[in-house]
N, CA, C and O atoms as a GROMACS GRO file, in nm:
protein
  572
    1UNK      N    1   7.574   9.853  10.019
    1UNK     CA    2   7.668   9.821  10.078
    1UNK      C    3   7.765   9.904  10.056
    1UNK      O    4   7.783   9.939   9.939
    2UNK      N    5   7.848   9.955  10.156
    2UNK     CA    6   7.910  10.076  10.116
    2UNK      C    7   8.070  10.027  10.127
    2UNK      O    8   8.092   9.916  10.177
    3UNK      N    9   8.152  10.088  10.093
    3UNK     CA   10   8.307  10.064  10.099
    3UNK      C   11   8.352  10.021  10.256
    3UNK      O   12   8.406   9.912  10.272
    4UNK      N   13   8.333  10.089  10.343
    4UNK     CA   14   8.368  10.062  10.484
    4UNK      C   15   8.307   9.900  10.508
    4UNK      O   16   8.373   9.817  10.570
    5UNK      N   17   8.173   9.872  10.450
    5UNK     CA   18   8.134   9.738  10.480
    5UNK      C   19   8.228   9.640  10.389
    5UNK      O   20   8.277   9.541  10.445
    6UNK      N   21   8.254   9.662  10.255
    6UNK     CA   22   8.356   9.585  10.220
    6UNK      C   23   8.488   9.583  10.298
    6UNK      O   24   8.546   9.476  10.308
    7UNK      N   25   8.527   9.664  10.341
    7UNK     CA   26   8.685   9.673  10.393
    7UNK      C   27   8.642   9.575  10.546
    7UNK      O   28   8.731   9.499  10.585
    8UNK      N   29   8.549   9.579  10.603
    8UNK     CA   30   8.525   9.496  10.704
    8UNK      C   31   8.495   9.365  10.683
    8UNK      O   32   8.526   9.282  10.769
    9UNK      N   33   8.447   9.337  10.596
    9UNK     CA   34   8.411   9.180  10.524
    9UNK      C   35   8.540   9.126  10.492
    9UNK      O   36   8.570   9.011  10.522
   10UNK      N   37   8.621   9.210  10.426
   10UNK     CA   38   8.732   9.158  10.386
   10UNK      C   39   8.852   9.114  10.476
   10UNK      O   40   8.933   9.024  10.456
   11UNK      N   41   8.842   9.210  10.589
   11UNK     CA   42   8.946   9.209  10.714
   11UNK      C   43   8.890   9.071  10.786
   11UNK      O   44   8.975   8.988  10.821
   12UNK      N   45   8.744   9.042  10.812
   12UNK     CA   46   8.677   8.982  10.885
   12UNK      C   47   8.761   8.820  10.833
   12UNK      O   48   8.813   8.732  10.902
   13UNK      N   49   8.744   8.830  10.684
   13UNK     CA   50   8.720   8.720  10.631
   13UNK      C   51   8.912   8.675  10.597
   13UNK      O   52   8.964   8.570  10.559
   14UNK      N   53   8.958   8.784  10.625
   14UNK     CA   54   9.133   8.742  10.603
   14UNK      C   55   9.149   8.702  10.735
   14UNK      O   56   9.182   8.585  10.755
   15UNK      N   57   9.131   8.779  10.830
   15UNK     CA   58   9.183   8.705  10.964
   15UNK      C   59   9.143   8.595  11.014
   15UNK      O   60   9.196   8.558  11.119
   16UNK      N   61   9.035   8.511  10.950
   16UNK     CA   62   8.982   8.405  10.939
   16UNK      C   63   9.078   8.295  10.847
   16UNK      O   64   9.128   8.184  10.867
   17UNK      N   65   9.075   8.365  10.766
   17UNK     CA   66   9.182   8.267  10.657
   17UNK      C   67   9.299   8.277  10.689
   17UNK      O   68   9.355   8.168  10.673
   18UNK      N   69   9.399   8.391  10.746
   18UNK     CA   70   9.522   8.379  10.776
   18UNK      C   71   9.554   8.254  10.904
   18UNK      O   72   9.652   8.180  10.918
   19UNK      N   73   9.434   8.267  10.982
   19UNK     CA   74   9.465   8.152  11.090
   19UNK      C   75   9.453   7.987  11.057
   19UNK      O   76   9.510   7.892  11.110
   20UNK      N   77   9.368   7.993  10.961
   20UNK     CA   78   9.342   7.863  10.872
   20UNK      C   79   9.508   7.833  10.810
   20UNK      O   80   9.578   7.734  10.832
   21UNK      N   81   9.540   7.951  10.730
   21UNK     CA   82   9.646   7.932  10.651
   21UNK      C   83   9.597   7.976  10.526
   21UNK      O   84   9.480   7.944  10.506
   22UNK      N   85   9.665   8.055  10.416
   22UNK     CA   86   9.641   8.094  10.284
   22UNK      C   87   9.613   7.979  10.197
   22UNK      O   88   9.674   7.875  10.222
   23UNK      N   89   9.541   7.982  10.111
   23UNK     CA   90   9.505   7.922  10.006
   23UNK      C   91   9.648   7.893   9.907
   23UNK      O   92   9.707   7.984   9.848
   24UNK      N   93   9.683   7.773   9.904
   24UNK     CA   94   9.813   7.712   9.805
   24UNK      C   95   9.752   7.629   9.701
   24UNK      O   96   9.655   7.554   9.711
   25UNK      N   97   9.838   7.660   9.582
   25UNK     CA   98   9.765   7.601   9.477
   25UNK      C   99   9.905   7.603   9.373
   25UNK      O  100  10.001   7.677   9.394
   26UNK      N  101   9.894   7.508   9.259
   26UNK     CA  102   9.984   7.522   9.182
   26UNK      C  103   9.994   7.598   9.066
   26UNK      O  104   9.896   7.630   8.998
   27UNK      N  105  10.114   7.630   9.038
   27UNK     CA  106  10.128   7.749   8.916
   27UNK      C  107  10.244   7.701   8.867
   27UNK      O  108  10.351   7.661   8.913
   28UNK      N  109  10.179   7.720   8.728
   28UNK     CA  110  10.289   7.703   8.621
   28UNK      C  111  10.412   7.768   8.541
   28UNK      O  112  10.393   7.846   8.448
   29UNK      N  113  10.524   7.735   8.580
   29UNK     CA  114  10.634   7.846   8.561
   29UNK      C  115  10.714   7.776   8.437
   29UNK      O  116  10.749   7.658   8.438
   30UNK      N  117  10.738   7.866   8.333
   30UNK     CA  118  10.851   7.834   8.220
   30UNK      C  119  10.963   7.892   8.253
   30UNK      O  120  10.950   8.009   8.288
   31UNK      N  121  11.086   7.842   8.255
   31UNK     CA  122  11.186   7.901   8.304
   31UNK      C  123  11.332   7.847   8.216
   31UNK      O  124  11.331   7.738   8.158
   32UNK      N  125  11.418   7.912   8.214
   32UNK     CA  126  11.570   7.848   8.133
   32UNK      C  127  11.636   7.820   8.272
   32UNK      O  128  11.628   7.896   8.368
   33UNK      N  129  11.696   7.712   8.269
   33UNK     CA  130  11.773   7.644   8.381
   33UNK      C  131  11.875   7.568   8.366
   33UNK      O  132  11.859   7.468   8.297
   34UNK      N  133  11.970   7.587   8.411
   34UNK     CA  134  12.116   7.456   8.407
   34UNK      C  135  12.086   7.321   8.455
   34UNK      O  136  12.133   7.219   8.405
   35UNK      N  137  11.996   7.325   8.566
   35UNK     CA  138  11.984   7.186   8.557
   35UNK      C  139  11.821   7.174   8.576
   35UNK      O  140  11.745   7.251   8.635
   36UNK      N  141  11.794   7.050   8.506
   36UNK     CA  142  11.698   7.029   8.458
   36UNK      C  143  11.564   7.000   8.578
   36UNK      O  144  11.584   6.903   8.652
   37UNK      N  145  11.441   7.074   8.599
   37UNK     CA  146  11.347   7.109   8.678
   37UNK      C  147  11.227   7.079   8.623
   37UNK      O  148  11.188   7.178   8.562
   38UNK      N  149  11.149   6.989   8.616
   38UNK     CA  150  11.020   6.956   8.576
   38UNK      C  151  11.031   6.898   8.406
   38UNK      O  152  11.127   6.843   8.354
   39UNK      N  153  10.944   6.920   8.367
   39UNK     CA  154  10.985   6.849   8.190
   39UNK      C  155  11.072   7.008   8.108
   39UNK      O  156  11.060   7.131   8.104
   40UNK      N  157  11.164   6.890   8.049
   40UNK     CA  158  11.211   6.990   7.930
   40UNK      C  159  11.136   7.023   7.815
   40UNK      O  160  11.074   6.939   7.751
   41UNK      N  161  11.143   7.160   7.783
   41UNK     CA  162  11.088   7.180   7.626
   41UNK      C  163  11.190   7.165   7.544
   41UNK      O  164  11.269   7.256   7.570
   42UNK      N  165  11.224   7.109   7.472
   42UNK     CA  166  11.333   7.071   7.379
   42UNK      C  167  11.324   7.182   7.276
   42UNK      O  168  11.412   7.264   7.252
   43UNK      N  169  11.210   7.172   7.222
   43UNK     CA  170  11.180   7.264   7.063
   43UNK      C  171  11.181   7.426   7.122
   43UNK      O  172  11.194   7.517   7.041
   44UNK      N  173  11.168   7.453   7.257
   44UNK     CA  174  11.210   7.608   7.272
   44UNK      C  175  11.325   7.615   7.331
   44UNK      O  176  11.389   7.719   7.315
   45UNK      N  177  11.369   7.531   7.396
   45UNK     CA  178  11.544   7.552   7.389
   45UNK      C  179  11.625   7.555   7.265
   45UNK      O  180  11.737   7.607   7.264
   46UNK      N  181  11.566   7.496   7.153
   46UNK     CA  182  11.637   7.505   7.007
   46UNK      C  183  11.596   7.625   6.984
   46UNK      O  184  11.688   7.704   6.961
   47UNK      N  185  11.484   7.671   6.981
   47UNK     CA  186  11.477   7.798   6.904
   47UNK      C  187  11.530   7.912   6.994
   47UNK      O  188  11.581   8.011   6.941
   48UNK      N  189  11.521   7.903   7.116
   48UNK     CA  190  11.596   8.006   7.206
   48UNK      C  191  11.719   8.025   7.184
   48UNK      O  192  11.766   8.135   7.213
   49UNK      N  193  11.799   7.926   7.129
   49UNK     CA  194  11.950   7.857   7.119
   49UNK      C  195  12.008   7.865   7.294
   49UNK      O  196  12.124   7.888   7.329
   50UNK      N  197  11.909   7.844   7.368
   50UNK     CA  198  11.976   7.820   7.510
   50UNK      C  199  12.059   7.698   7.555
   50UNK      O  200  12.156   7.696   7.631
   51UNK      N  201  11.996   7.592   7.489
   51UNK     CA  202  12.088   7.453   7.444
   51UNK      C  203  12.260   7.489   7.440
   51UNK      O  204  12.346   7.413   7.485
   52UNK      N  205  12.283   7.618   7.379
   52UNK     CA  206  12.423   7.625   7.336
   52UNK      C  207  12.486   7.693   7.450
   52UNK      O  208  12.607   7.713   7.447
   53UNK      N  209  12.417   7.729   7.548
   53UNK     CA  210  12.469   7.828   7.660
   53UNK      C  211  12.465   7.670   7.792
   53UNK      O  212  12.482   7.696   7.911
   54UNK      N  213  12.450   7.566   7.762
   54UNK     CA  214  12.428   7.437   7.854
   54UNK      C  215  12.311   7.528   7.929
   54UNK      O  216  12.351   7.596   8.024
   55UNK      N  217  12.188   7.535   7.897
   55UNK     CA  218  12.067   7.569   7.931
   55UNK      C  219  11.954   7.473   7.869
   55UNK      O  220  11.972   7.421   7.759
   56UNK      N  221  11.827   7.448   7.949
   56UNK     CA  222  11.708   7.392   7.905
   56UNK      C  223  11.595   7.481   7.954
   56UNK      O  224  11.598   7.533   8.066
   57UNK      N  225  11.507   7.494   7.878
   57UNK     CA  226  11.390   7.540   7.909
   57UNK      C  227  11.303   7.445   7.997
   57UNK      O  228  11.257   7.344   7.943
   58UNK      N  229  11.286   7.463   8.090
   58UNK     CA  230  11.200   7.362   8.185
   58UNK      C  231  11.047   7.422   8.219
   58UNK      O  232  11.017   7.537   8.253
   59UNK      N  233  10.974   7.326   8.203
   59UNK     CA  234  10.826   7.369   8.257
   59UNK      C  235  10.768   7.286   8.371
   59UNK      O  236  10.746   7.166   8.366
   60UNK      N  237  10.745   7.373   8.482
   60UNK     CA  238  10.755   7.302   8.608
   60UNK      C  239  10.631   7.374   8.674
   60UNK      O  240  10.587   7.485   8.640
   61UNK      N  241  10.581   7.289   8.776
   61UNK     CA  242  10.472   7.364   8.878
   61UNK      C  243  10.513   7.370   9.041
   61UNK      O  244  10.540   7.284   9.125
   62UNK      N  245  10.504   7.493   9.040
   62UNK     CA  246  10.540   7.503   9.206
   62UNK      C  247  10.400   7.564   9.278
   62UNK      O  248  10.333   7.660   9.238
   63UNK      N  249  10.379   7.490   9.382
   63UNK     CA  250  10.326   7.506   9.542
   63UNK      C  251  10.318   7.620   9.588
   63UNK      O  252  10.387   7.650   9.685
   64UNK      N  253  10.237   7.707   9.530
   64UNK     CA  254  10.258   7.861   9.648
   64UNK      C  255  10.151   7.910   9.671
   64UNK      O  256  10.047   7.866   9.623
   65UNK      N  257  10.158   8.004   9.742
   65UNK     CA  258  10.059   8.084   9.802
   65UNK      C  259  10.018   8.202   9.696
   65UNK      O  260   9.925   8.280   9.719
   66UNK      N  261  10.090   8.205   9.587
   66UNK     CA  262  10.082   8.315   9.477
   66UNK      C  263   9.956   8.279   9.379
   66UNK      O  264   9.958   8.307   9.259
   67UNK      N  265   9.872   8.228   9.429
   67UNK     CA  266   9.767   8.184   9.319
   67UNK      C  267   9.649   8.315   9.338
   67UNK      O  268   9.647   8.402   9.425
   68UNK      N  269   9.547   8.292   9.210
   68UNK     CA  270   9.456   8.382   9.144
   68UNK      C  271   9.368   8.411   9.275
   68UNK      O  272   9.320   8.523   9.291
   69UNK      N  273   9.349   8.323   9.356
   69UNK     CA  274   9.201   8.362   9.467
   69UNK      C  275   9.284   8.502   9.573
   69UNK      O  276   9.228   8.608   9.601
   70UNK      N  277   9.454   8.454   9.626
   70UNK     CA  278   9.539   8.547   9.684
   70UNK      C  279   9.539   8.684   9.642
   70UNK      O  280   9.515   8.786   9.707
   71UNK      N  281   9.573   8.668   9.508
   71UNK     CA  282   9.606   8.813   9.428
   71UNK      C  283   9.498   8.901   9.418
   71UNK      O  284   9.514   9.023   9.422
   72UNK      N  285   9.381   8.843   9.404
   72UNK     CA  286   9.246   8.912   9.384
   72UNK      C  287   9.240   9.005   9.526
   72UNK      O  288   9.252   9.127   9.534
   73UNK      N  289   9.219   8.907   9.631
   73UNK     CA  290   9.166   8.965   9.774
   73UNK      C  291   9.334   9.075   9.826
   73UNK      O  292   9.334   9.165   9.911
   74UNK      N  293   9.443   9.033   9.755
   74UNK     CA  294   9.555   9.146   9.794
   74UNK      C  295   9.529   9.253   9.708
   74UNK      O  296   9.546   9.360   9.766
   75UNK      N  297   9.487   9.266   9.570
   75UNK     CA  298   9.448   9.393   9.504
   75UNK      C  299   9.333   9.471   9.570
   75UNK      O  300   9.316   9.593   9.582
   76UNK      N  301   9.267   9.378   9.605
   76UNK     CA  302   9.114   9.449   9.643
   76UNK      C  303   9.152   9.528   9.816
   76UNK      O  304   9.102   9.638   9.843
   77UNK      N  305   9.213   9.479   9.882
   77UNK     CA  306   9.230   9.505  10.001
   77UNK      C  307   9.324   9.648   9.997
   77UNK      O  308   9.307   9.741  10.076
   78UNK      N  309   9.435   9.647   9.878
   78UNK     CA  310   9.512   9.730   9.820
   78UNK      C  311   9.439   9.860   9.764
   78UNK      O  312   9.499   9.967   9.761
   79UNK      N  313   9.336   9.851   9.729
   79UNK     CA  314   9.248   9.931   9.692
   79UNK      C  315   9.172  10.006   9.784
   79UNK      O  316   9.154  10.127   9.768
   80UNK      N  317   9.122   9.938   9.890
   80UNK     CA  318   9.029   9.986  10.005
   80UNK      C  319   9.113  10.039  10.097
   80UNK      O  320   9.057  10.116  10.174
   81UNK      N  321   9.245  10.021  10.117
   81UNK     CA  322   9.337  10.100  10.233
   81UNK      C  323   9.366  10.217  10.152
   81UNK      O  324   9.402  10.313  10.220
   82UNK      N  325   9.361  10.237  10.024
   82UNK     CA  326   9.401  10.332   9.943
   82UNK      C  327   9.279  10.456   9.956
   82UNK      O  328   9.299  10.577   9.952
   83UNK      N  329   9.188  10.408   9.967
   83UNK     CA  330   9.023  10.467   9.990
   83UNK      C  331   9.015  10.568  10.100
   83UNK      O  332   9.051  10.527  10.210
   84UNK      N  333   8.971  10.705  10.089
   84UNK     CA  334   8.972  10.772  10.218
   84UNK      C  335   8.808  10.769  10.259
   84UNK      O  336   8.765  10.865  10.323
   85UNK      N  337   8.734  10.678  10.229
   85UNK     CA  338   8.601  10.629  10.262
   85UNK      C  339   8.621  10.523  10.378
   85UNK      O  340   8.523  10.506  10.451
   86UNK      N  341   8.686  10.482  10.394
   86UNK     CA  342   8.725  10.358  10.519
   86UNK      C  343   8.734  10.412  10.645
   86UNK      O  344   8.769  10.530  10.659
   87UNK      N  345   8.715  10.365  10.708
   87UNK     CA  346   8.733  10.386  10.863
   87UNK      C  347   8.889  10.371  10.910
   87UNK      O  348   8.960  10.294  10.845
   88UNK      N  349   8.936  10.433  11.007
   88UNK     CA  350   9.059  10.400  11.012
   88UNK      C  351   9.104  10.273  11.110
   88UNK      O  352   9.221  10.248  11.139
   89UNK      N  353   8.979  10.191  11.160
   89UNK     CA  354   8.982  10.028  11.255
   89UNK      C  355   9.003   9.963  11.116
   89UNK      O  356   9.101   9.891  11.098
   90UNK      N  357   8.922   9.985  11.028
   90UNK     CA  358   8.947   9.886  10.900
   90UNK      C  359   9.050   9.884  10.826
   90UNK      O  360   9.095   9.775  10.792
   91UNK      N  361   9.096   9.975  10.794
   91UNK     CA  362   9.227  10.059  10.730
   91UNK      C  363   9.331   9.973  10.782
   91UNK      O  364   9.400   9.899  10.712
   92UNK      N  365   9.342   9.989  10.937
   92UNK     CA  366   9.466   9.917  11.022
   92UNK      C  367   9.456   9.810  11.030
   92UNK      O  368   9.564   9.750  11.040
   93UNK      N  369   9.336   9.728  11.032
   93UNK     CA  370   9.350   9.575  11.014
   93UNK      C  371   9.377   9.572  10.899
   93UNK      O  372   9.485   9.514  10.903
   94UNK      N  373   9.353   9.596  10.773
   94UNK     CA  374   9.395   9.559  10.635
   94UNK      C  375   9.527   9.568  10.617
   94UNK      O  376   9.594   9.480  10.563
   95UNK      N  377   9.585   9.701  10.672
   95UNK     CA  378   9.712   9.722  10.662
   95UNK      C  379   9.786   9.603  10.739
   95UNK      O  380   9.878   9.549  10.677
   96UNK      N  381   9.760   9.565  10.848
   96UNK     CA  382   9.843   9.472  10.939
   96UNK      C  383   9.822   9.330  10.865
   96UNK      O  384   9.918   9.252  10.869
   97UNK      N  385   9.703   9.290  10.797
   97UNK     CA  386   9.700   9.170  10.712
   97UNK      C  387   9.782   9.155  10.576
   97UNK      O  388   9.798   9.051  10.513
   98UNK      N  389   9.824   9.268  10.547
   98UNK     CA  390   9.905   9.256  10.422
   98UNK      C  391  10.051   9.209  10.454
   98UNK      O  392  10.134   9.190  10.365
   99UNK      N  393  10.071   9.195  10.565
   99UNK     CA  394  10.207   9.133  10.607
   99UNK      C  395  10.204   8.974  10.548
   99UNK      O  396  10.300   8.923  10.490
  100UNK      N  397  10.101   8.918  10.570
  100UNK     CA  398  10.082   8.786  10.532
  100UNK      C  399  10.086   8.736  10.373
  100UNK      O  400  10.109   8.622  10.333
  101UNK      N  401  10.054   8.869  10.287
  101UNK     CA  402  10.056   8.862  10.150
  101UNK      C  403  10.211   8.881  10.049
  101UNK      O  404  10.229   8.855   9.930
  102UNK      N  405  10.289   8.928  10.135
  102UNK     CA  406  10.460   8.921  10.113
  102UNK      C  407  10.481   8.856   9.961
  102UNK      O  408  10.530   8.913   9.864
  103UNK      N  409  10.433   8.732   9.969
  103UNK     CA  410  10.481   8.640   9.867
  103UNK      C  411  10.385   8.658   9.741
  103UNK      O  412  10.426   8.623   9.631
  104UNK      N  413  10.261   8.710   9.757
  104UNK     CA  414  10.155   8.712   9.634
  104UNK      C  415  10.197   8.833   9.568
  104UNK      O  416  10.229   8.935   9.629
  105UNK      N  417  10.197   8.817   9.430
  105UNK     CA  418  10.218   8.931   9.372
  105UNK      C  419  10.089   9.013   9.315
  105UNK      O  420   9.972   8.978   9.331
  106UNK      N  421  10.126   9.116   9.253
  106UNK     CA  422  10.003   9.218   9.253
  106UNK      C  423   9.946   9.170   9.125
  106UNK      O  424  10.008   9.120   9.031
  107UNK      N  425   9.793   9.198   9.135
  107UNK     CA  426   9.730   9.217   8.984
  107UNK      C  427   9.649   9.315   9.000
  107UNK      O  428   9.615   9.374   9.102
  108UNK      N  429   9.603   9.335   8.833
  108UNK     CA  430   9.516   9.441   8.822
  108UNK      C  431   9.380   9.398   8.830
  108UNK      O  432   9.344   9.288   8.787
  109UNK      N  433   9.290   9.493   8.893
  109UNK     CA  434   9.146   9.448   8.888
  109UNK      C  435   9.098   9.510   8.784
  109UNK      O  436   8.985   9.473   8.752
  110UNK      N  437   9.151   9.600   8.715
  110UNK     CA  438   9.087   9.680   8.607
  110UNK      C  439   9.039   9.575   8.480
  110UNK      O  440   8.923   9.573   8.439
  111UNK      N  441   9.119   9.512   8.439
  111UNK     CA  442   9.123   9.388   8.334
  111UNK      C  443   9.077   9.238   8.363
  111UNK      O  444   9.101   9.139   8.293
  112UNK      N  445   9.014   9.242   8.469
  112UNK     CA  446   9.001   9.093   8.556
  112UNK      C  447   8.884   9.034   8.483
  112UNK      O  448   8.784   9.100   8.452
  113UNK      N  449   8.904   8.881   8.452
  113UNK     CA  450   8.788   8.822   8.452
  113UNK      C  451   8.738   8.768   8.562
  113UNK      O  452   8.795   8.683   8.629
  114UNK      N  453   8.597   8.830   8.591
  114UNK     CA  454   8.580   8.751   8.714
  114UNK      C  455   8.513   8.627   8.718
  114UNK      O  456   8.462   8.592   8.825
  115UNK      N  457   8.505   8.563   8.627
  115UNK     CA  458   8.447   8.413   8.645
  115UNK      C  459   8.538   8.304   8.691
  115UNK      O  460   8.605   8.251   8.603
  116UNK      N  461   8.553   8.253   8.832
  116UNK     CA  462   8.632   8.224   8.895
  116UNK      C  463   8.588   8.092   8.979
  116UNK      O  464   8.498   8.084   9.062
  117UNK      N  465   8.682   7.986   8.929
  117UNK     CA  466   8.605   7.836   8.953
  117UNK      C  467   8.682   7.877   9.136
  117UNK      O  468   8.775   7.956   9.152
  118UNK      N  469   8.632   7.821   9.217
  118UNK     CA  470   8.647   7.840   9.402
  118UNK      C  471   8.698   7.715   9.415
  118UNK      O  472   8.805   7.712   9.476
  119UNK      N  473   8.646   7.586   9.368
  119UNK     CA  474   8.651   7.459   9.396
  119UNK      C  475   8.645   7.426   9.533
  119UNK      O  476   8.532   7.451   9.573
  120UNK      N  477   8.715   7.382   9.621
  120UNK     CA  478   8.704   7.380   9.770
  120UNK      C  479   8.692   7.492   9.835
  120UNK      O  480   8.627   7.506   9.939
  121UNK      N  481   8.766   7.594   9.766
  121UNK     CA  482   8.806   7.734   9.844
  121UNK      C  483   8.682   7.836   9.880
  121UNK      O  484   8.705   7.954   9.909
  122UNK      N  485   8.523   7.772   9.875
  122UNK     CA  486   8.446   7.884   9.898
  122UNK      C  487   8.433   7.996   9.994
  122UNK      O  488   8.361   8.093   9.974
  123UNK      N  489   8.514   7.976  10.114
  123UNK     CA  490   8.537   8.070  10.182
  123UNK      C  491   8.605   8.210  10.150
  123UNK      O  492   8.600   8.311  10.220
  124UNK      N  493   8.662   8.195  10.042
  124UNK     CA  494   8.687   8.308   9.964
  124UNK      C  495   8.635   8.395   9.883
  124UNK      O  496   8.684   8.495   9.830
  125UNK      N  497   8.476   8.323   9.873
  125UNK     CA  498   8.359   8.372   9.800
  125UNK      C  499   8.322   8.543   9.804
  125UNK      O  500   8.310   8.625   9.713
  126UNK      N  501   8.307   8.556   9.975
  126UNK     CA  502   8.245   8.670  10.022
  126UNK      C  503   8.354   8.772  10.016
  126UNK      O  504   8.319   8.888  10.002
  127UNK      N  505   8.509   8.740  10.028
  127UNK     CA  506   8.625   8.795  10.011
  127UNK      C  507   8.631   8.870   9.906
  127UNK      O  508   8.654   8.989   9.888
  128UNK      N  509   8.599   8.751   9.817
  128UNK     CA  510   8.612   8.807   9.638
  128UNK      C  511   8.521   8.905   9.574
  128UNK      O  512   8.533   8.984   9.480
  129UNK      N  513   8.430   8.875   9.654
  129UNK     CA  514   8.284   8.984   9.582
  129UNK      C  515   8.304   9.098   9.651
  129UNK      O  516   8.281   9.199   9.585
  130UNK      N  517   8.343   9.118   9.775
  130UNK     CA  518   8.368   9.258   9.825
  130UNK      C  519   8.513   9.295   9.744
  130UNK      O  520   8.516   9.416   9.719
  131UNK      N  521   8.600   9.242   9.708
  131UNK     CA  522   8.696   9.320   9.620
  131UNK      C  523   8.634   9.343   9.484
  131UNK      O  524   8.684   9.435   9.419
  132UNK      N  525   8.553   9.288   9.440
  132UNK     CA  526   8.494   9.284   9.307
  132UNK      C  527   8.406   9.431   9.320
  132UNK      O  528   8.425   9.527   9.245
  133UNK      N  529   8.317   9.428   9.417
  133UNK     CA  530   8.262   9.554   9.429
  133UNK      C  531   8.342   9.692   9.489
  133UNK      O  532   8.290   9.803   9.491
  134UNK      N  533   8.442   9.670   9.523
  134UNK     CA  534   8.543   9.757   9.561
  134UNK      C  535   8.620   9.818   9.490
  134UNK      O  536   8.661   9.929   9.523
  135UNK      N  537   8.655   9.760   9.380
  135UNK     CA  538   8.720   9.755   9.242
  135UNK      C  539   8.645   9.831   9.161
  135UNK      O  540   8.694   9.932   9.110
  136UNK      N  541   8.506   9.790   9.135
  136UNK     CA  542   8.396   9.855   9.087
  136UNK      C  543   8.401   9.988   9.108
  136UNK      O  544   8.443  10.075   9.031
  137UNK      N  545   8.346  10.003   9.239
  137UNK     CA  546   8.317  10.160   9.295
  137UNK      C  547   8.435  10.265   9.260
  137UNK      O  548   8.436  10.373   9.200
  138UNK      N  549   8.550  10.172   9.336
  138UNK     CA  550   8.675  10.266   9.339
  138UNK      C  551   8.741  10.282   9.212
  138UNK      O  552   8.814  10.378   9.235
  139UNK      N  553   8.761  10.247   9.092
  139UNK     CA  554   8.787  10.265   8.970
  139UNK      C  555   8.714  10.314   8.875
  139UNK      O  556   8.765  10.359   8.772
  140UNK      N  557   8.554  10.312   8.904
  140UNK     CA  558   8.479  10.412   8.850
  140UNK      C  559   8.466  10.553   8.867
  140UNK      O  560   8.410  10.627   8.786
  141UNK      N  561   8.533  10.599   9.006
  141UNK     CA  562   8.564  10.702   9.065
  141UNK      C  563   8.677  10.761   9.005
  141UNK      O  564   8.672  10.875   8.959
  142UNK      N  565   8.809  10.674   9.002
  142UNK     CA  566   8.933  10.757   8.934
  142UNK      C  567   8.900  10.763   8.772
  142UNK      O  568   8.952  10.854   8.708
  143UNK      N  569   8.823  10.678   8.713
  143UNK     CA  570   8.808  10.732   8.556
  143UNK      C  571   8.717  10.858   8.540
  143UNK      O  572   8.698  10.908   8.429
   0.00000   0.00000   0.00000
């Protein structure tokens, strides 16, 4: 498999996935809030002394596109876009698709644990494997 094949696999899979809608998942967040949101963490509030500032440490879950699968696919696409071995057609397709990943945070594929639970999102498996291969090849060249 070449890097251009990886880029084509990612571009084709992402085009289809964007039409279906990107995967959303619950992401746990811990934040200091003035209004209670989710569960209160009283011990952390006392430890941080935020209770004296009329704030509470709250633990809550958000339903967002900023999940692990989307982060990996975004990082793999960015790596392939920066690679000179990719055809202009595939590079342009990937760059156009990055518009849909505006709310997804970046992640480093260098220290990635590749044991991923896909659950019902098995459509992501070829895209994740293409990102994994691209990261392995491109990051090895950079080292």
